[in-house]
DRENBA-453963 format. One record per atom (N, C-alpha, C, CB): residue number from 0; residue in three letters; atom name; x negated, y, z negated. Coordinates in steps of 0.1 Angstrom, whole numbers, plus 5000, padded with zeros to 4 digits. Glycine has a CB too. Layout:
BEGIN
R  num  residu  atome    px    py    pz
R  NUM     ALA     CA     X     Y     Z
...
//
This chain:
BEGIN
R  num  residu  atome    px    py    pz
R    0     GLU      N  5806  6312  5651
R    0     GLU     CA  5805  6326  5651
R    0     GLU      C  5790  6329  5647
R    0     GLU     CB  5814  6332  5640
R    1     LEU      N  5785  6340  5653
R    1     LEU     CA  5771  6343  5651
R    1     LEU      C  5767  6346  5637
R    1     LEU     CB  5767  6355  5660
R    2     SER      N  5776  6351  5629
R    2     SER     CA  5773  6354  5615
R    2     SER      C  5771  6341  5607
R    2     SER     CB  5785  6362  5608
R    3     ASP      N  5778  6330  5611
R    3     ASP     CA  5776  6317  5605
R    3     ASP      C  5762  6312  5608
R    3     ASP     CB  5787  6307  5610
R    4     VAL      N  5758  6313  5621
R    4     VAL     CA  5745  6309  5625
R    4     VAL      C  5734  6317  5617
R    4     VAL     CB  5743  6311  5640
R    5     ASP      N  5736  6330  5616
R    5     ASP     CA  5727  6338  5609
R    5     ASP      C  5725  6333  5594
R    5     ASP     CB  5731  6353  5610
R    6     ARG      N  5737  6331  5588
R    6     ARG     CA  5737  6326  5574
R    6     ARG      C  5730  6313  5573
R    6     ARG     CB  5752  6325  5569
R    7     LEU      N  5732  6304  5582
R    7     LEU     CA  5725  6290  5581
R    7     LEU      C  5710  6292  5583
R    7     LEU     CB  5731  6281  5592
R    8     LEU      N  5706  6300  5592
R    8     LEU     CA  5692  6302  5595
R    8     LEU      C  5685  6309  5582
R    8     LEU     CB  5689  6311  5607
R    9     ASN      N  5692  6318  5577
R    9     ASN     CA  5687  6325  5565
R    9     ASN      C  5687  6316  5553
R    9     ASN     CB  5695  6337  5561
R   10     ALA      N  5695  6305  5553
R   10     ALA     CA  5695  6295  5542
R   10     ALA      C  5684  6285  5544
R   10     ALA     CB  5708  6289  5541
R   11     GLY      N  5677  6286  5555
R   11     GLY     CA  5666  6276  5557
R   11     GLY      C  5667  6267  5569
R   11     GLY     CB  5664  6269  5545
R   12     ALA      N  5678  6267  5576
R   12     ALA     CA  5680  6258  5588
R   12     ALA      C  5671  6263  5599
R   12     ALA     CB  5695  6258  5592
R   13     ASP      N  5665  6253  5606
R   13     ASP     CA  5657  6256  5618
R   13     ASP      C  5666  6257  5631
R   13     ASP     CB  5646  6246  5620
R   14     LYS      N  5676  6248  5631
R   14     LYS     CA  5685  6247  5642
R   14     LYS      C  5699  6245  5637
R   14     LYS     CB  5681  6235  5651
R   15     ILE      N  5708  6248  5647
R   15     ILE     CA  5722  6245  5644
R   15     ILE      C  5728  6237  5655
R   15     ILE     CB  5731  6258  5641
R   16     SER      N  5738  6228  5653
R   16     SER     CA  5744  6221  5664
R   16     SER      C  5758  6226  5665
R   16     SER     CB  5743  6206  5662
R   17     ILE      N  5763  6227  5677
R   17     ILE     CA  5777  6230  5680
R   17     ILE      C  5782  6220  5690
R   17     ILE     CB  5778  6245  5686
R   18     ASN      N  5795  6217  5687
R   18     ASN     CA  5801  6207  5696
R   18     ASN      C  5815  6212  5701
R   18     ASN     CB  5803  6194  5688
R   19     SER      N  5825  6210  5693
R   19     SER     CA  5839  6215  5697
R   19     SER      C  5839  6230  5699
R   19     SER     CB  5849  6211  5686
R   20     SER      N  5832  6237  5691
R   20     SER     CA  5832  6252  5693
R   20     SER      C  5826  6256  5706
R   20     SER     CB  5825  6259  5681
R   21     ALA      N  5816  6248  5710
R   21     ALA     CA  5810  6252  5723
R   21     ALA      C  5819  6248  5735
R   21     ALA     CB  5797  6244  5725
R   22     ILE      N  5827  6237  5734
R   22     ILE     CA  5836  6234  5745
R   22     ILE      C  5847  6244  5745
R   22     ILE     CB  5842  6220  5742
R   23     ARG      N  5852  6248  5734
R   23     ARG     CA  5863  6258  5733
R   23     ARG      C  5858  6272  5737
R   23     ARG     CB  5869  6259  5719
R   24     HIS      N  5846  6275  5734
R   24     HIS     CA  5840  6289  5736
R   24     HIS      C  5826  6288  5742
R   24     HIS     CB  5841  6298  5723
R   25     PRO      N  5824  6284  5754
R   25     PRO     CA  5811  6282  5760
R   25     PRO      C  5802  6294  5758
R   25     PRO     CB  5812  6278  5774
R   26     GLN      N  5807  6306  5758
R   26     GLN     CA  5799  6318  5756
R   26     GLN      C  5791  6318  5743
R   26     GLN     CB  5809  6330  5757
R   27     LEU      N  5796  6310  5734
R   27     LEU     CA  5789  6309  5721
R   27     LEU      C  5774  6304  5723
R   27     LEU     CB  5796  6299  5711
R   28     ILE      N  5772  6295  5733
R   28     ILE     CA  5759  6290  5736
R   28     ILE      C  5750  6302  5740
R   28     ILE     CB  5759  6279  5747
R   29     ASP      N  5756  6310  5750
R   29     ASP     CA  5748  6321  5755
R   29     ASP      C  5745  6331  5743
R   29     ASP     CB  5757  6329  5766
R   30     ASP      N  5754  6333  5735
R   30     ASP     CA  5753  6343  5724
R   30     ASP      C  5742  6338  5714
R   30     ASP     CB  5766  6345  5716
R   31     ILE      N  5742  6325  5710
R   31     ILE     CA  5732  6320  5701
R   31     ILE      C  5718  6321  5707
R   31     ILE     CB  5736  6305  5697
R   32     ALA      N  5717  6316  5720
R   32     ALA     CA  5704  6317  5726
R   32     ALA      C  5699  6331  5727
R   32     ALA     CB  5705  6310  5741
R   33     LYS      N  5708  6340  5731
R   33     LYS     CA  5703  6354  5732
R   33     LYS      C  5699  6360  5719
R   33     LYS     CB  5715  6362  5738
R   34     HIS      N  5706  6358  5708
R   34     HIS     CA  5703  6364  5695
R   34     HIS      C  5693  6357  5687
R   34     HIS     CB  5716  6365  5687
R   35     PHE      N  5692  6343  5689
R   35     PHE     CA  5683  6336  5680
R   35     PHE      C  5673  6327  5688
R   35     PHE     CB  5691  6327  5671
R   36     GLY      N  5674  6326  5701
R   36     GLY     CA  5665  6317  5709
R   36     GLY      C  5671  6304  5711
R   36     GLY     CB  5652  6316  5702
R   37     SER      N  5668  6298  5723
R   37     SER     CA  5673  6285  5727
R   37     SER      C  5669  6274  5717
R   37     SER     CB  5668  6282  5741
R   38     GLN      N  5658  6275  5711
R   38     GLN     CA  5653  6265  5702
R   38     GLN      C  5662  6263  5690
R   38     GLN     CB  5639  6268  5697
R   39     VAL      N  5671  6273  5687
R   39     VAL     CA  5680  6272  5676
R   39     VAL      C  5693  6264  5680
R   39     VAL     CB  5684  6285  5671
R   40     CYS      N  5696  6264  5693
R   40     CYS     CA  5709  6259  5697
R   40     CYS      C  5709  6244  5702
R   40     CYS     CB  5715  6268  5708
R   41     VAL      N  5715  6235  5694
R   41     VAL     CA  5716  6221  5698
R   41     VAL      C  5730  6219  5702
R   41     VAL     CB  5711  6212  5687
R   42     LEU      N  5732  6215  5715
R   42     LEU     CA  5746  6211  5719
R   42     LEU      C  5748  6196  5715
R   42     LEU     CB  5748  6213  5734
R   43     ALA      N  5758  6194  5706
R   43     ALA     CA  5762  6180  5702
R   43     ALA      C  5773  6177  5711
R   43     ALA     CB  5765  6179  5687
R   44     VAL      N  5773  6165  5717
R   44     VAL     CA  5783  6160  5726
R   44     VAL      C  5788  6146  5722
R   44     VAL     CB  5778  6160  5741
R   45     ASP      N  5801  6145  5719
R   45     ASP     CA  5807  6132  5717
R   45     ASP      C  5814  6129  5730
R   45     ASP     CB  5818  6133  5705
R   46     ALA      N  5809  6118  5736
R   46     ALA     CA  5815  6114  5749
R   46     ALA      C  5818  6099  5749
R   46     ALA     CB  5805  6117  5760
R   47     LYS      N  5828  6096  5758
R   47     LYS     CA  5832  6082  5759
R   47     LYS      C  5833  6079  5774
R   47     LYS     CB  5846  6080  5753
R   48     GLN      N  5828  6067  5777
R   48     GLN     CA  5829  6062  5791
R   48     GLN      C  5843  6058  5794
R   48     GLN     CB  5818  6051  5794
R   49     THR      N  5849  6064  5803
R   49     THR     CA  5863  6061  5807
R   49     THR      C  5863  6056  5821
R   49     THR     CB  5872  6073  5805
R   50     GLU      N  5875  6052  5826
R   50     GLU     CA  5876  6048  5840
R   50     GLU      C  5873  6060  5850
R   50     GLU     CB  5889  6042  5844
R   51     ASN      N  5873  6072  5844
R   51     ASN     CA  5870  6084  5852
R   51     ASN      C  5856  6090  5849
R   51     ASN     CB  5881  6095  5850
R   52     GLY      N  5847  6081  5844
R   52     GLY     CA  5834  6086  5841
R   52     GLY      C  5833  6089  5826
R   52     GLY     CB  5830  6097  5849
R   53     TRP      N  5822  6096  5822
R   53     TRP     CA  5819  6100  5809
R   53     TRP      C  5826  6113  5806
R   53     TRP     CB  5804  6101  5806
R   54     LYS      N  5836  6112  5797
R   54     LYS     CA  5844  6124  5793
R   54     LYS      C  5839  6129  5779
R   54     LYS     CB  5859  6121  5793
R   55     CYS      N  5839  6142  5777
R   55     CYS     CA  5836  6148  5764
R   55     CYS      C  5848  6150  5756
R   55     CYS     CB  5828  6162  5766
R   56     TYR      N  5846  6149  5743
R   56     TYR     CA  5857  6149  5733
R   56     TYR      C  5855  6160  5723
R   56     TYR     CB  5859  6135  5726
R   57     LEU      N  5867  6165  5718
R   57     LEU     CA  5867  6174  5707
R   57     LEU      C  5871  6168  5694
R   57     LEU     CB  5877  6186  5710
R   58     ASN      N  5869  6175  5683
R   58     ASN     CA  5873  6171  5669
R   58     ASN      C  5869  6157  5665
R   58     ASN     CB  5889  6172  5669
R   59     GLY      N  5856  6155  5666
R   59     GLY     CA  5850  6143  5662
R   59     GLY      C  5855  6131  5670
R   59     GLY     CB  5854  6140  5648
R   60     GLY      N  5857  6134  5683
R   60     GLY     CA  5861  6123  5692
R   60     GLY      C  5876  6120  5693
R   60     GLY     CB  5854  6111  5689
R   61     ARG      N  5884  6129  5688
R   61     ARG     CA  5899  6126  5688
R   61     ARG      C  5906  6132  5700
R   61     ARG     CB  5905  6131  5675
R   62     ILE      N  5901  6142  5706
R   62     ILE     CA  5908  6148  5717
R   62     ILE      C  5899  6148  5730
R   62     ILE     CB  5912  6163  5713
R   63     GLU      N  5904  6142  5740
R   63     GLU     CA  5897  6141  5753
R   63     GLU      C  5898  6155  5760
R   63     GLU     CB  5902  6130  5762
R   64     THR      N  5887  6159  5766
R   64     THR     CA  5887  6172  5774
R   64     THR      C  5885  6168  5789
R   64     THR     CB  5876  6181  5769
R   65     ASP      N  5886  6179  5797
R   65     ASP     CA  5883  6177  5811
R   65     ASP      C  5868  6178  5814
R   65     ASP     CB  5891  6187  5820
R   66     LYS      N  5860  6180  5804
R   66     LYS     CA  5845  6181  5806
R   66     LYS      C  5839  6168  5809
R   66     LYS     CB  5839  6188  5794
R   67     GLU      N  5831  6167  5820
R   67     GLU     CA  5823  6155  5823
R   67     GLU      C  5810  6157  5817
R   67     GLU     CB  5822  6153  5838
R   68     LEU      N  5804  6146  5811
R   68     LEU     CA  5792  6146  5803
R   68     LEU      C  5780  6154  5810
R   68     LEU     CB  5788  6132  5800
R   69     THR      N  5776  6149  5822
R   69     THR     CA  5765  6155  5829
R   69     THR      C  5767  6169  5833
R   69     THR     CB  5761  6147  5841
R   70     ALA      N  5779  6172  5838
R   70     ALA     CA  5782  6186  5842
R   70     ALA      C  5782  6195  5830
R   70     ALA     CB  5795  6186  5849
R   71     TRP      N  5788  6191  5819
R   71     TRP     CA  5789  6199  5807
R   71     TRP      C  5775  6202  5801
R   71     TRP     CB  5798  6193  5797
R   72     THR      N  5767  6192  5800
R   72     THR     CA  5753  6194  5795
R   72     THR      C  5745  6202  5804
R   72     THR     CB  5746  6180  5792
R   73     LYS      N  5746  6201  5817
R   73     LYS     CA  5739  6210  5826
R   73     LYS      C  5743  6225  5824
R   73     LYS     CB  5741  6206  5841
R   74     GLU      N  5756  6227  5823
R   74     GLU     CA  5761  6240  5821
R   74     GLU      C  5756  6246  5807
R   74     GLU     CB  5777  6240  5820
R   75     ALA      N  5756  6237  5797
R   75     ALA     CA  5751  6242  5784
R   75     ALA      C  5736  6245  5785
R   75     ALA     CB  5753  6231  5773
R   76     GLN      N  5728  6238  5792
R   76     GLN     CA  5714  6241  5794
R   76     GLN      C  5713  6254  5801
R   76     GLN     CB  5707  6230  5802
R   77     GLU      N  5721  6256  5812
R   77     GLU     CA  5720  6269  5819
R   77     GLU      C  5724  6281  5810
R   77     GLU     CB  5729  6269  5831
R   78     ARG      N  5733  6278  5801
R   78     ARG     CA  5737  6289  5791
R   78     ARG      C  5727  6292  5780
R   78     ARG     CB  5751  6285  5785
R   79     GLY      N  5718  6282  5778
R   79     GLY     CA  5707  6285  5769
R   79     GLY      C  5706  6274  5758
R   79     GLY     CB  5709  6297  5763
R   80     ALA      N  5713  6263  5758
R   80     ALA     CA  5711  6253  5748
R   80     ALA      C  5697  6248  5749
R   80     ALA     CB  5721  6241  5750
R   81     GLY      N  5691  6245  5737
R   81     GLY     CA  5677  6241  5737
R   81     GLY      C  5675  6226  5736
R   81     GLY     CB  5670  6247  5726
R   82     GLU      N  5686  6219  5732
R   82     GLU     CA  5686  6204  5731
R   82     GLU      C  5700  6199  5733
R   82     GLU     CB  5680  6199  5718
R   83     VAL      N  5701  6186  5736
R   83     VAL     CA  5714  6179  5737
R   83     VAL      C  5714  6167  5728
R   83     VAL     CB  5718  6175  5751
R   84     LEU      N  5723  6166  5719
R   84     LEU     CA  5725  6155  5710
R   84     LEU      C  5737  6147  5716
R   84     LEU     CB  5727  6158  5695
R   85     PHE      N  5735  6136  5722
R   85     PHE     CA  5745  6128  5729
R   85     PHE      C  5749  6116  5721
R   85     PHE     CB  5741  6124  5743
R   86     THR      N  5761  6116  5716
R   86     THR     CA  5767  6104  5709
R   86     THR      C  5777  6097  5718
R   86     THR     CB  5774  6109  5696
R   87     SER      N  5774  6085  5721
R   87     SER     CA  5783  6076  5729
R   87     SER      C  5793  6070  5719
R   87     SER     CB  5775  6065  5737
R   88     MET      N  5805  6074  5721
R   88     MET     CA  5816  6069  5712
R   88     MET      C  5819  6054  5715
R   88     MET     CB  5829  6077  5714
R   89     ASN      N  5815  6050  5727
R   89     ASN     CA  5817  6036  5730
R   89     ASN      C  5807  6027  5722
R   89     ASN     CB  5815  6033  5745
R   90     HIS      N  5795  6033  5719
R   90     HIS     CA  5785  6025  5712
R   90     HIS      C  5783  6028  5697
R   90     HIS     CB  5772  6029  5719
R   91     ASP      N  5789  6039  5693
R   91     ASP     CA  5787  6044  5679
R   91     ASP      C  5793  6034  5669
R   91     ASP     CB  5793  6058  5677
R   92     GLY      N  5785  6029  5660
R   92     GLY     CA  5790  6020  5650
R   92     GLY      C  5790  6005  5654
R   92     GLY     CB  5803  6024  5646
R   93     VAL      N  5787  6003  5667
R   93     VAL     CA  5788  5989  5672
R   93     VAL      C  5775  5982  5669
R   93     VAL     CB  5791  5989  5687
R   94     LYS      N  5764  5989  5668
R   94     LYS     CA  5750  5983  5666
R   94     LYS      C  5746  5974  5677
R   94     LYS     CB  5750  5976  5653
R   95     ALA      N  5750  5977  5689
R   95     ALA     CA  5746  5968  5700
R   95     ALA      C  5737  5976  5710
R   95     ALA     CB  5758  5963  5708
R   96     GLY      N  5731  5987  5706
R   96     GLY     CA  5722  5995  5714
R   96     GLY      C  5729  6008  5719
R   96     GLY     CB  5718  5987  5726
R   97     TYR      N  5720  6017  5723
R   97     TYR     CA  5724  6030  5728
R   97     TYR      C  5730  6029  5742
R   97     TYR     CB  5713  6040  5727
R   98     ALA      N  5736  6040  5747
R   98     ALA     CA  5741  6041  5761
R   98     ALA      C  5729  6045  5770
R   98     ALA     CB  5753  6051  5762
R   99     ASN      N  5721  6035  5773
R   99     ASN     CA  5708  6039  5779
R   99     ASN      C  5710  6044  5794
R   99     ASN     CB  5699  6027  5779
R  100     GLU      N  5719  6039  5801
R  100     GLU     CA  5721  6044  5815
R  100     GLU      C  5726  6058  5815
R  100     GLU     CB  5732  6035  5822
R  101     ALA      N  5735  6062  5806
R  101     ALA     CA  5739  6076  5805
R  101     ALA      C  5728  6084  5800
R  101     ALA     CB  5752  6077  5796
R  102     LEU      N  5720  6079  5790
R  102     LEU     CA  5709  6087  5785
R  102     LEU      C  5699  6090  5796
R  102     LEU     CB  5702  6079  5774
R  103     ALA      N  5696  6080  5804
R  103     ALA     CA  5686  6081  5815
R  103     ALA      C  5691  6091  5825
R  103     ALA     CB  5683  6068  5822
R  104     GLU      N  5704  6091  5828
R  104     GLU     CA  5710  6101  5837
R  104     GLU      C  5709  6115  5832
R  104     GLU     CB  5725  6098  5840
R  105     LEU      N  5712  6117  5819
R  105     LEU     CA  5710  6130  5813
R  105     LEU      C  5695  6134  5814
R  105     LEU     CB  5715  6130  5798
R  106     ALA      N  5686  6126  5810
R  106     ALA     CA  5672  6129  5810
R  106     ALA      C  5667  6133  5824
R  106     ALA     CB  5664  6117  5805
R  107     SER      N  5673  6127  5834
R  107     SER     CA  5669  6130  5848
R  107     SER      C  5675  6143  5853
R  107     SER     CB  5673  6119  5858
R  108     GLN      N  5686  6147  5847
R  108     GLN     CA  5693  6159  5852
R  108     GLN      C  5690  6172  5844
R  108     GLN     CB  5708  6157  5851
R  109     LEU      N  5685  6170  5831
R  109     LEU     CA  5682  6181  5822
R  109     LEU      C  5667  6183  5821
R  109     LEU     CB  5689  6179  5809
R  110     SER      N  5663  6195  5818
R  110     SER     CA  5649  6198  5814
R  110     SER      C  5647  6200  5799
R  110     SER     CB  5644  6210  5822
R  111     ILE      N  5658  6200  5792
R  111     ILE     CA  5657  6201  5777
R  111     ILE      C  5657  6187  5771
R  111     ILE     CB  5669  6210  5772
R  112     PRO      N  5653  6186  5758
R  112     PRO     CA  5653  6173  5752
R  112     PRO      C  5667  6167  5750
R  112     PRO     CB  5646  6174  5738
R  113     VAL      N  5667  6154  5751
R  113     VAL     CA  5680  6147  5749
R  113     VAL      C  5678  6137  5737
R  113     VAL     CB  5684  6139  5762
R  114     ILE      N  5687  6138  5727
R  114     ILE     CA  5686  6130  5715
R  114     ILE      C  5697  6119  5717
R  114     ILE     CB  5688  6139  5702
R  115     ALA      N  5693  6107  5715
R  115     ALA     CA  5703  6096  5716
R  115     ALA      C  5710  6094  5702
R  115     ALA     CB  5696  6083  5720
R  116     SER      N  5723  6091  5703
R  116     SER     CA  5730  6088  5690
R  116     SER      C  5741  6078  5693
R  116     SER     CB  5736  6101  5684
R  117     GLY      N  5743  6069  5684
R  117     GLY     CA  5753  6059  5686
R  117     GLY      C  5749  6046  5691
R  117     GLY     CB  5764  6065  5694
R  118     GLY      N  5747  6036  5683
R  118     GLY     CA  5744  6023  5688
R  118     GLY      C  5733  6015  5682
R  118     GLY     CB  5742  6024  5702
R  119     ALA      N  5725  6022  5673
R  119     ALA     CA  5713  6015  5668
R  119     ALA      C  5717  6003  5658
R  119     ALA     CB  5704  6025  5660
R  120     GLY      N  5712  5992  5661
R  120     GLY     CA  5714  5980  5652
R  120     GLY      C  5701  5973  5649
R  120     GLY     CB  5724  5971  5659
R  121     GLN      N  5692  5974  5658
R  121     GLN     CA  5679  5967  5656
R  121     GLN      C  5668  5976  5662
R  121     GLN     CB  5679  5953  5662
R  122     MET      N  5655  5973  5658
R  122     MET     CA  5644  5981  5663
R  122     MET      C  5643  5982  5678
R  122     MET     CB  5631  5975  5657
R  123     GLU      N  5646  5971  5685
R  123     GLU     CA  5645  5971  5699
R  123     GLU      C  5654  5981  5706
R  123     GLU     CB  5648  5957  5705
R  124     HIS      N  5665  5984  5699
R  124     HIS     CA  5674  5994  5704
R  124     HIS      C  5668  6008  5705
R  124     HIS     CB  5687  5995  5696
R  125     PHE      N  5660  6011  5695
R  125     PHE     CA  5652  6024  5695
R  125     PHE      C  5642  6024  5707
R  125     PHE     CB  5645  6026  5682
R  126     ARG      N  5635  6013  5708
R  126     ARG     CA  5625  6012  5719
R  126     ARG      C  5632  6014  5733
R  126     ARG     CB  5619  5998  5719
R  127     ASP      N  5644  6007  5734
R  127     ASP     CA  5651  6008  5747
R  127     ASP      C  5656  6023  5750
R  127     ASP     CB  5663  5999  5747
R  128     ALA      N  5660  6030  5739
R  128     ALA     CA  5665  6044  5741
R  128     ALA      C  5654  6052  5746
R  128     ALA     CB  5670  6049  5727
R  129     PHE      N  5641  6049  5742
R  129     PHE     CA  5630  6057  5747
R  129     PHE      C  5625  6053  5761
R  129     PHE     CB  5619  6057  5737
R  130     THR      N  5625  6040  5763
R  130     THR     CA  5619  6034  5775
R  130     THR      C  5630  6034  5786
R  130     THR     CB  5614  6020  5773
R  131     LEU      N  5641  6028  5784
R  131     LEU     CA  5652  6027  5794
R  131     LEU      C  5660  6040  5795
R  131     LEU     CB  5661  6015  5791
R  132     GLY      N  5663  6046  5783
R  132     GLY     CA  5672  6057  5783
R  132     GLY      C  5664  6071  5784
R  132     GLY     CB  5679  6058  5770
R  133     LYS      N  5651  6070  5783
R  133     LYS     CA  5642  6082  5785
R  133     LYS      C  5646  6093  5775
R  133     LYS     CB  5644  6088  5799
R  134     ALA      N  5651  6089  5763
R  134     ALA     CA  5655  6099  5753
R  134     ALA      C  5642  6105  5747
R  134     ALA     CB  5663  6092  5742
R  135     ASP      N  5643  6117  5742
R  135     ASP     CA  5632  6124  5735
R  135     ASP      C  5632  6121  5721
R  135     ASP     CB  5633  6139  5738
R  136     ALA      N  5644  6117  5715
R  136     ALA     CA  5645  6114  5701
R  136     ALA      C  5657  6104  5700
R  136     ALA     CB  5647  6126  5692
R  137     ALA      N  5658  6097  5689
R  137     ALA     CA  5669  6089  5686
R  137     ALA      C  5674  6090  5672
R  137     ALA     CB  5666  6074  5689
R  138     LEU      N  5687  6091  5670
R  138     LEU     CA  5693  6093  5657
R  138     LEU      C  5700  6080  5653
R  138     LEU     CB  5703  6104  5658
R  139     ALA      N  5699  6077  5640
R  139     ALA     CA  5707  6066  5635
R  139     ALA      C  5710  6069  5620
R  139     ALA     CB  5698  6052  5636
R  140     ALA      N  5720  6062  5615
R  140     ALA     CA  5724  6065  5602
R  140     ALA      C  5726  6052  5594
R  140     ALA     CB  5738  6072  5602
R  141     SER      N  5736  6044  5596
R  141     SER     CA  5739  6033  5587
R  141     SER      C  5728  6023  5586
R  141     SER     CB  5751  6026  5592
R  142     VAL      N  5720  6020  5597
R  142     VAL     CA  5709  6010  5596
R  142     VAL      C  5699  6015  5586
R  142     VAL     CB  5703  6008  5610
R  143     PHE      N  5697  6028  5585
R  143     PHE     CA  5688  6033  5575
R  143     PHE      C  5694  6033  5561
R  143     PHE     CB  5683  6047  5579
R  144     HIS      N  5707  6038  5560
R  144     HIS     CA  5714  6040  5547
R  144     HIS      C  5715  6026  5540
R  144     HIS     CB  5727  6046  5549
R  145     PHE      N  5718  6016  5548
R  145     PHE     CA  5720  6003  5542
R  145     PHE      C  5707  5994  5542
R  145     PHE     CB  5731  5996  5549
R  146     GLY      N  5696  6000  5546
R  146     GLY     CA  5683  5993  5545
R  146     GLY      C  5682  5982  5555
R  146     GLY     CB  5681  5987  5532
R  147     GLU      N  5690  5982  5566
R  147     GLU     CA  5689  5971  5576
R  147     GLU      C  5676  5973  5584
R  147     GLU     CB  5701  5972  5585
R  148     ILE      N  5672  5985  5586
R  148     ILE     CA  5659  5989  5592
R  148     ILE      C  5652  5998  5583
R  148     ILE     CB  5661  5995  5606
R  149     LYS      N  5639  5995  5580
R  149     LYS     CA  5631  6004  5571
R  149     LYS      C  5624  6014  5580
R  149     LYS     CB  5621  5996  5562
R  150     ILE      N  5624  6026  5577
R  150     ILE     CA  5618  6036  5586
R  150     ILE      C  5603  6034  5589
R  150     ILE     CB  5620  6050  5580
R  151     PRO      N  5595  6031  5578
R  151     PRO     CA  5581  6028  5581
R  151     PRO      C  5579  6016  5590
R  151     PRO     CB  5573  6026  5568
R  152     GLU      N  5587  6006  5589
R  152     GLU     CA  5586  5994  5598
R  152     GLU      C  5590  5998  5612
R  152     GLU     CB  5594  5983  5593
R  153     LEU      N  5600  6006  5614
R  153     LEU     CA  5604  6011  5627
R  153     LEU      C  5593  6019  5634
R  153     LEU     CB  5617  6019  5626
R  154     LYS      N  5587  6028  5626
R  154     LYS     CA  5576  6036  5632
R  154     LYS      C  5565  6027  5636
R  154     LYS     CB  5572  6047  5621
R  155     SER      N  5561  6018  5628
R  155     SER     CA  5550  6009  5631
R  155     SER      C  5554  6001  5644
R  155     SER     CB  5547  5999  5619
R  156     TYR      N  5566  5996  5644
R  156     TYR     CA  5570  5988  5656
R  156     TYR      C  5570  5996  5669
R  156     TYR     CB  5585  5983  5654
R  157     LEU      N  5575  6009  5668
R  157     LEU     CA  5575  6017  5680
R  157     LEU      C  5561  6021  5684
R  157     LEU     CB  5583  6030  5677
R  158     CYS      N  5552  6024  5675
R  158     CYS     CA  5538  6026  5678
R  158     CYS      C  5532  6014  5685
R  158     CYS     CB  5530  6030  5666
R  159     GLY      N  5535  6002  5681
R  159     GLY     CA  5531  5990  5687
R  159     GLY      C  5536  5988  5701
R  159     GLY     CB  5534  5978  5678
R  160     GLN      N  5547  5994  5704
R  160     GLN     CA  5553  5994  5717
R  160     GLN      C  5548  6005  5726
R  160     GLN     CB  5569  5995  5716
R  161     GLY      N  5539  6013  5721
R  161     GLY     CA  5533  6024  5729
R  161     GLY      C  5541  6037  5729
R  161     GLY     CB  5531  6019  5743
R  162     ILE      N  5550  6038  5719
R  162     ILE     CA  5559  6050  5719
R  162     ILE      C  5553  6059  5708
R  162     ILE     CB  5574  6046  5715
R  163     THR      N  5551  6072  5712
R  163     THR     CA  5546  6081  5702
R  163     THR      C  5556  6085  5692
R  163     THR     CB  5542  6094  5710
R  164     VAL      N  5552  6084  5679
R  164     VAL     CA  5561  6086  5668
R  164     VAL      C  5554  6097  5659
R  164     VAL     CB  5563  6073  5660
R  165     ARG      N  5563  6106  5653
R  165     ARG     CA  5558  6115  5644
R  165     ARG      C  5559  6110  5630
R  165     ARG     CB  5565  6129  5645
//
């Protein structure tokens, strides 16, 4: 709801992410972009590679939808989403690397930034998300929380690989 977005922005947020609410009510993307600007609206997508391609899921990955990953993210971009946060449910928590082929497909089809999520286990996985997956950013959680990868070391490694890091 727009009042929720307004409240979050007034509380100091720069951006908000929407996932299930966007699938259920795609007009919400249009409304957020119109009222607050595309830069505020991040479309979060939980998707799983199935025998029928990459399918998007609701409720934290519990309910499969008929939305196909690339088609849905393109629609969201056209509606005004400013970024896509793509979590591969096949890769999330496995620590075997990001879904680089799907990331590269999204990067080639979209003109908005794509954020990789799900799969980081070692520093090379971040490199691959940027080089092979063409991601604009990469998200990770447990490898940082549990100290498996130290952020300063990762930044140094990525710089050494010729990847621009903030």
